[in-house]
C-alpha positions as CSV (number, residue, x, y, z in Angstrom):
1,S,95.4,110.9,70.5
2,Y,94.3,112.2,66.8
3,V,91.8,114.2,67.7
4,Y,94.1,116.3,70.6
5,S,96.5,116.3,68.1
6,E,93.9,118.0,65.7
7,I,92.4,120.7,68.0
8,S,95.4,121.4,70.6
9,S,96.7,124.4,68.7
10,N,93.1,126.1,69.2
11,F,94.2,126.3,72.7
12,D,96.6,128.6,75.2
13,G,98.1,125.6,76.2
14,S,97.7,121.5,75.9
15,C,98.6,118.3,77.7
16,F,97.8,115.0,77.1
17,V,98.4,112.7,80.4
18,E,98.3,108.9,79.7
19,N,97.9,105.7,82.3
20,I,96.6,108.1,85.0
21,R,96.3,104.9,87.0
22,D,99.7,103.6,86.7
23,E,101.6,106.7,86.6
24,S,99.9,108.0,90.1
25,S,100.9,104.8,91.7
26,K,104.7,104.9,90.7
27,Y,105.3,108.6,90.8
28,G,102.3,110.0,92.8
29,L,100.0,112.5,91.7
30,Q,102.3,115.5,92.3
31,K,104.4,114.3,89.6
32,L,101.5,114.3,87.0
33,Q,100.6,117.5,88.6
34,E,103.9,119.2,87.7
35,K,103.7,117.4,84.1
36,I,100.5,119.3,83.3
37,L,101.9,122.5,84.6
38,L,105.2,122.3,83.1
39,K,103.2,121.2,79.5
40,V,100.8,123.9,79.5
41,L,102.8,126.7,80.8
42,K,105.6,125.8,78.4
43,Q,108.1,126.1,81.4
44,K,111.1,123.9,81.9
45,E,111.0,124.0,85.9
46,M,108.4,123.4,88.5
47,E,108.1,121.7,92.0
48,V,104.8,120.4,93.5
49,H,105.3,119.2,97.1
50,R,101.8,118.2,98.0
51,V,98.8,117.4,96.3
52,E,96.6,120.4,97.8
53,E,99.5,122.5,96.7
54,G,99.3,121.2,93.0
55,R,95.3,121.5,93.2
56,C,95.9,125.4,93.9
57,M,98.5,126.0,91.4
58,I,96.5,124.2,88.4
59,R,93.6,126.4,89.4
60,D,95.2,129.6,89.8
61,R,97.9,129.6,87.2
62,L,95.3,127.9,84.5
63,C,92.1,129.5,85.3
64,H,91.9,132.3,82.9
65,R,93.8,130.6,80.0
66,K,92.1,128.6,77.4
67,V,93.7,124.9,77.9
68,L,93.0,121.2,77.0
69,I,94.0,119.0,79.2
70,V,93.2,115.1,78.4
71,L,93.8,112.6,81.4
72,D,93.7,108.9,79.6
73,D,92.7,106.0,82.2
74,V,91.6,108.0,85.4
75,D,90.3,105.1,88.0
76,H,89.8,107.5,91.3
77,F,87.7,110.7,91.7
78,D,90.8,112.0,93.6
79,Q,92.8,111.7,90.7
80,L,90.6,114.0,88.7
81,K,90.0,116.1,91.7
82,A,94.0,116.6,91.4
83,L,94.6,117.1,88.0
84,A,91.8,118.8,86.7
């Protein structure tokens, strides 16, 4: 968390997502995808209806930007695929 705070200003956008394991089981990967997109793009509203849609949105909207995304407590490869 300290390292993230120190270097996040060097990026166009950044997001630190804690407790992926718990959050994804409670709220679903779509909500985590929305959280990443909202935080990195500095928007107030965004809706992701399906995980595949969220993957495409993350790829398309963030691929040409210098971003820092830290994913904490990932326990399944599907979580990583959906969020990074």
